[in-house]
Backbone as a ProteinNet text record, in pm:
[ID]
protein_1_A
[PRIMARY]
XXXXXXXXXXXXXXXXXXXXXXXXXXXXXXXXXXXXXXXXXXXXXXXXXXXXXXXXXXXXXXXXXXXXXXXXXXXXXXXXXXXXX
[TERTIARY]
391.8	368.2	264.5	229.5	132	-3.6	-43.9	-173.8	-170.1	-53.8	-40.9	-88.9	-169.5	-213.7	-100.2	-83.9	19.9	-44.1	17.8	-26	-19.5	-126.6	-135.3	-68.1	16.8	99	247.5	286	428.5	469.5	374.4	395	426.9	412.1	433.4	328	368.6	268.6	170.4	40.6	-62.1	-106.6	-123.6	-183.5	-291.4	-379.1	-487.7	-436.3	-318.8	-264.1	-222.5	-194	-145.2	-237.3	-363.6	-457.7	-478.1	-488.3	-515.5	-659.5	-695.7	-832.5	-895.4	-1025.6	-1104	-1147.4	-1208.8	-1253.9	-1346.6	-1429.4	-1524.4	-1461.8	-1331	-1262.1	-1259.5	-1331.1	-1331.8	-1198.3	-1169.2	-1043.5	-1044.5	-931.6	-911.4	-808.6	-852	-762.8	-680.3	-671.4	-587.4	-454.7	-447.9	-329	-284	-156	-102.7	-118	-102.5	-116.9	-7.8	101.3	210.3	183.1	102.2	73	-61.1	-155.5	-293.5	-355	-416.3	-477.6	-597.5	-706.9	-829.3	-875.7	-859.9	-911.9	-821.3	-699.4	-606.3	-467.1	-391.3	-252.1	-174.8	-81	-7	101	141.2	238	218.2	247	233.2	370.4	379.1	507	482.9	586.8	579.4	605.3	575.9	604.7	754.8	835	980.6	1028.4	969.2	1005	964.1	849.7	806	905.6	947.4	1045	1172.6	1224.4	1347.4	1329.7	1212.7	1183.6	1179.9	1131.1	1111.1	1235.8	1331.9	1451.5	1523	1560.2	1631	1545.6	1415.5	1327.2	1320.3	1318.5	1316	1446	1558.5	1688.9	1693.9	1647.9	1652.1	1564	1451.2	1353.1	1347.3	1451.2	1455.6	1600.5	1620.4	1757.4	1810.2	1743.8	1785.5	1893.4	1978.9	2072.1	2004.7	2071.7	2012.4	1977.5	2063.1	2037.9	1911.7	1898	1780.2	1653.3	1660.3	1544.2	1503	1599.5	1571	1501.3	1551.9	1490.9	1348.1	1329.6	1197	1098.1	1134.7	1042.9	1015.2	1114.1	1091.1	994.9	986	891.4	755.4	753.6	630.9	548.7	609.2	534.3	455	506.3	425.5	294.3	284.6	164.4	57.4	91.6	-0.8	-106.4	-221.6	-338.7	-309.2	-235.7	-209.6	-138.8	-59.6	25	-32.2	-149.9	-213.9	-275.8	-254.3	-309.5	-423.7
-1855.9	-1741.9	-1774.6	-1900.1	-1938.7	-1873.1	-1850.7	-1792	-1639.3	-1582.2	-1437.8	-1374.4	-1269.3	-1195.6	-1105.3	-1098.3	-1013.9	-906.5	-790.3	-685.7	-743.4	-725.9	-782.3	-694.3	-603.5	-521.9	-541.7	-532.2	-536.2	-658.5	-734.4	-855.7	-828.7	-705.2	-676	-750	-812.3	-874.3	-768.9	-799.2	-703.4	-724.1	-612.9	-610.8	-503.1	-504.9	-406.3	-263.1	-237	-100.9	-49.4	-139	-90.3	-125.1	-163.3	-184	-52.9	-62.8	52.1	98.3	207.5	258.3	266.8	242	258	403.3	437.2	574.7	624.7	534.9	575.1	577.1	552.9	556.3	423.5	324.1	193.3	122.5	25.4	-49.1	-139.2	-148.1	-239	-340.6	-465.9	-566.4	-642.9	-590.5	-653.9	-581.9	-455.3	-374.8	-301.6	-263.7	-186	-35.9	42.7	187.9	250.8	179.8	234	217.7	119.1	91.2	146.4	165	195.5	288.2	397.2	492.3	556.7	564.3	628.5	573.3	441.9	376.5	378.4	426.9	432.4	386.5	332.2	299	427.6	425	545.9	581.2	485.4	514.4	416	465.7	386.1	328.9	197.2	135	0.8	-52.2	-186.5	-287.2	-411.2	-517.2	-522.8	-507.9	-511.4	-396.8	-278.3	-164.2	-189.8	-254.8	-288.8	-385.2	-484.8	-580.6	-507.7	-422.3	-347.7	-257.6	-198.3	-110.4	-189.3	-311.9	-392.4	-467.6	-490.2	-565.7	-502.8	-373.7	-318.3	-315.4	-296.6	-296.6	-435.3	-539.2	-676.3	-709.2	-669.2	-692.4	-621.2	-497.1	-415.7	-472.8	-533.6	-577.8	-728.9	-798.1	-943.4	-986.5	-1116.7	-1166.9	-1213.3	-1171.4	-1210.2	-1116.7	-1172.8	-1088	-1047.5	-965.5	-914.1	-1026.1	-1125.9	-1236.5	-1313.1	-1344.5	-1418.5	-1335.5	-1207	-1118.7	-1107.2	-1094.5	-1085.2	-1211.6	-1326.6	-1453.2	-1465.5	-1435.3	-1442.5	-1351.6	-1226.8	-1129.4	-1158.7	-1209.1	-1245.9	-1363.7	-1446.7	-1558.4	-1518.2	-1430.6	-1397.1	-1287	-1176.4	-1060.7	-1090	-1167.5	-1195.5	-1269.9	-1333	-1406.9	-1319.3	-1196.5	-1109.5	-1049.8	-1017.8	-971.4	-854.5	-754.5	-635.2	-668.9	-772.6	-802.7	-913.4	-964.3	-1065.5	-997.6	-1054.2	-995.3	-1081.5
-1805	-1892.8	-1999.7	-2015.2	-2116.7	-2096.1	-1970.1	-1940.5	-1939	-1948.6	-1943.4	-2073.4	-2060.3	-2178.8	-2225.1	-2355.6	-2415.1	-2500.8	-2504.9	-2597.3	-2738.1	-2812.5	-2945.8	-3051.3	-3005	-3093.7	-3064.7	-2935	-2899.6	-2818.3	-2768.7	-2688.8	-2541.9	-2495.2	-2354	-2271.5	-2160.6	-2073.2	-2022.3	-2030.9	-1991.5	-1847.7	-1779.3	-1645.9	-1649	-1550.1	-1545.7	-1556.5	-1501.4	-1498	-1635.4	-1728.2	-1858.1	-1975.2	-1946.1	-2056.6	-2131.4	-2260.6	-2345.8	-2325.2	-2394.4	-2386.2	-2525.1	-2527.5	-2649.8	-2663.4	-2776.9	-2800.5	-2690.5	-2634.7	-2529.5	-2390.3	-2380.6	-2253	-2179.2	-2229.7	-2164.5	-2188.2	-2103.5	-2114.4	-2237.5	-2301.6	-2414.2	-2367.5	-2350.9	-2292.7	-2395	-2517.8	-2619.9	-2641.2	-2601.4	-2627.5	-2501.6	-2498.7	-2386.6	-2414.3	-2308.6	-2320.7	-2407.7	-2426.2	-2507.8	-2657.2	-2693.2	-2834.4	-2881	-2788.2	-2826.8	-2723.4	-2768.6	-2676.6	-2743.4	-2670.6	-2718.9	-2853.1	-2871.1	-2990.2	-3111.7	-3096	-3209.6	-3165.8	-3260.6	-3232	-3209	-3116.6	-3079.6	-3180.9	-3262.5	-3368.7	-3482.7	-3599.4	-3720.6	-3754.6	-3760.6	-3791.8	-3858.4	-3916.7	-3973.2	-3862	-3888.7	-3792.7	-3764.7	-3867.1	-3850	-3761	-3778.4	-3693.5	-3548.4	-3529	-3392.8	-3328	-3402.3	-3348.9	-3308.2	-3395.1	-3365.2	-3243.5	-3230.2	-3117	-2985.5	-2991.7	-2871	-2825.1	-2913.1	-2874.9	-2755	-2759.7	-2643.5	-2516.9	-2530.9	-2414.2	-2351	-2435.1	-2385	-2313.5	-2370.5	-2306.9	-2171.8	-2170	-2048.5	-1936.6	-1973.5	-1874.5	-1855.5	-1898.1	-1881.6	-1861.3	-1854.6	-1842.9	-1978.4	-2087	-2222.4	-2276.1	-2360.5	-2434.3	-2566.2	-2644	-2767.8	-2866	-2877.3	-2969.6	-2930.8	-2801.6	-2754.2	-2769.9	-2738.3	-2752.3	-2898.4	-2987.4	-3130.4	-3179.9	-3139.7	-3181.5	-3127.7	-3000.2	-2939.5	-3012.1	-3029.9	-3089.7	-3236.2	-3308.2	-3449	-3461.9	-3358.5	-3359.1	-3303.9	-3204.5	-3133.8	-3200.5	-3234.3	-3284	-3411.9	-3507.7	-3627.4	-3597.5	-3482.3	-3445.2	-3378.9	-3345.7	-3273.8	-3365.8	-3307.3	-3381.8	-3475.6	-3428.1	-3509.7	-3640.7	-3639.8	-3755.7	-3843.8	-3811.5	-3895	-4017.2	-4131.4	-4255.9	-4303.3
[MASK]
+++++++++++++++++++++++++++++++++++++++++++++++++++++++++++++++++++++++++++++++++++++

């Protein structure tokens, strides 16, 4: 998983099918279609709100329980481009 590209907003693994789009319609390979569309973020939220939003999705789509997903996301999401200050 080290070589896998992650959405720089939510940490979802990126594939060609879910790359976001820039204002000109070109692919944006830093974000997923759920977080970024047509050159803008799809929703305005804090980093903490993003983590809370992603916990149940991570549990649902992995073999992690809520505690493990919470720990992972609290360590990973603050390192992503969108949340760097």
